[in-house]
C-alpha positions in Angstrom: -9.9 37.2 -73.9 -10.0 34.8 -71.2 -7.9 32.4 -73.5 -5.4 35.2 -73.9 -5.1 36.1 -70.4 -4.6 32.4 -69.2 -2.1 31.9 -71.6 0.0 34.9 -70.4 0.1 33.8 -67.4 1.3 30.4 -68.6 4.0 32.2 -70.6 4.9 34.2 -67.6 5.5 31.4 -65.1 7.7 29.5 -67.6 10.0 32.4 -68.1 10.4 33.2 -64.2 13.4 31.4 -62.3 12.8 28.7 -60.0 13.5 31.1 -57.2 10.7 33.1 -58.1 7.8 30.7 -58.5 5.7 30.2 -56.3 5.1 27.2 -53.8 1.3 26.3 -53.0 0.9 24.4 -49.9 -1.8 21.7 -49.2 -3.5 22.7 -45.9 -4.7 19.4 -44.3 -7.6 19.5 -42.1 -7.1 17.8 -38.4 -8.9 14.8 -37.6 -11.2 14.7 -34.0 -11.3 11.3 -32.5 -12.1 10.2 -28.8 -11.6 7.3 -26.5 -13.5 7.2 -23.6 -11.5 5.2 -20.7 -13.4 1.9 -20.0 -13.1 2.6 -16.1 -15.7 5.1 -15.7 -15.4 5.9 -11.6 -18.2 6.7 -9.1 -17.7 8.3 -5.9 -19.3 4.8 -4.4 -19.2 1.1 -5.2 -23.0 0.7 -3.9 -25.8 2.8 -4.8 -29.5 3.1 -3.2 -32.4 5.1 -4.5 -32.5 8.7 -4.2 -29.1 9.5 -3.3 -26.7 11.8 -5.1 -23.3 10.4 -6.5 -20.5 11.9 -8.8 -19.2 10.0 -11.9 -15.8 10.7 -13.2 -15.2 9.9 -17.0 -11.5 10.0 -18.3 -11.6 10.7 -21.8 -8.4 10.8 -24.4 -7.8 12.9 -27.3 -6.9 10.4 -30.0 -7.4 12.6 -32.9 -4.8 15.3 -34.6 -7.1 18.4 -33.5 -6.8 20.3 -30.1 -9.7 20.3 -28.3 -11.5 23.4 -26.9 -13.1 23.0 -23.8 -16.7 23.6 -25.1 -16.1 22.4 -28.8 -16.6 18.8 -27.8 -19.0 17.5 -25.5 -19.7 14.1 -23.5 -23.2 12.8 -23.6 -24.8 10.5 -21.3 -27.8 8.2 -21.7 -29.7 5.2 -20.6 -29.6 2.5 -23.2 -31.0 -0.6 -21.0 -33.4 -0.3 -17.8 -34.0 -3.2 -15.3 -36.9 -4.4 -17.4 -34.6 -4.7 -20.4 -35.9 -2.1 -22.2 -34.9 0.8 -23.8 -36.0 3.9 -21.2 -34.8 7.2 -20.3 -34.3 8.1 -17.2 -33.3 11.9 -16.2 -31.8 10.8 -13.0 -28.7 9.5 -14.9 -28.1 12.7 -17.0 -25.8 15.4 -16.0 -27.3 18.1 -14.3 -24.0 20.1 -14.1 -20.0 19.5 -15.4 -17.1 19.9 -13.8 -14.9 20.4 -16.7 -11.1 21.4 -17.4 -11.6 24.6 -18.8 -8.7 25.3 -21.6 -7.5 22.9 -24.3 -6.7 19.4 -24.6 -3.9 18.6 -26.9 -3.5 15.4 -29.1 -2.6 12.4 -27.2 -3.7 13.8 -23.8 -7.0 13.5 -21.6 -9.3 15.4 -19.4 -11.8 14.2 -16.8 -15.7 15.1 -16.9 -17.3 15.0 -13.6 -21.1 15.0 -13.1 -23.4 14.7 -10.4 -26.6 12.4 -10.8 -29.0 11.0 -8.3 -29.9 7.1 -8.1 -33.4 6.5 -9.6 -36.5 5.8 -6.9 -36.6 2.0 -8.5 -33.9 -0.8 -8.2 -32.2 -2.6 -10.7 -29.5 -2.6 -13.3 -29.2 -0.1 -15.9 -26.9 0.4 -18.8 -25.7 3.8 -19.3 -23.8 4.8 -22.5 -21.0 7.7 -22.8 -20.0 9.0 -26.1 -18.5 12.2 -27.1 -19.8 14.6 -29.7 -18.1 17.5 -31.9 -20.3 19.7 -33.7 -23.5 17.5 -32.8 -21.4 14.5 -34.5 -20.3 11.3 -32.5 -16.6 10.8 -32.4 -14.6 7.7 -31.3 -16.8 4.7 -29.9 -19.4 4.6 -26.9 -18.8 2.9 -24.1 -21.5 1.2 -21.7 -21.5 0.8 -18.3 -23.9 -0.9 -16.0 -25.3 0.5 -12.5 -26.9 -1.7 -10.0 -29.5 0.2 -7.8 -30.0 -1.8 -4.6 -32.8 -1.4 -1.8 -31.2 0.3 1.1 -29.8 -1.8 4.0 
């Protein structure tokens, strides 16, 4: 039964005029990609323990998909502490994001702004910024160094 039905469909398609034939389009999925500006800005050039600051992170949509403001996320983590070892300091982790609501078109950018507090001890910290979509990293991470100095 199945073979005869398939043969019938092929026979029918062979006799249809070309204007009546169906065209099948391939639908391509868009790509997710990001580029974090290498110039992460801060509300100050010097940092002292216990004081609050803002960070400004510009992110470019380098893919072909339009980003919804809640579809992509910027994650921040400490990858090196003053001792030289890996560590996690919650002070650097964003407590609240200010993000432009809406959509980011391909080849456009948006800015993430967040509050953070300098930790209680001094030294240089390497902070990594990485964009994520659907819990998977997109684009390359960048690392900035923040130095916490004793108060003067």
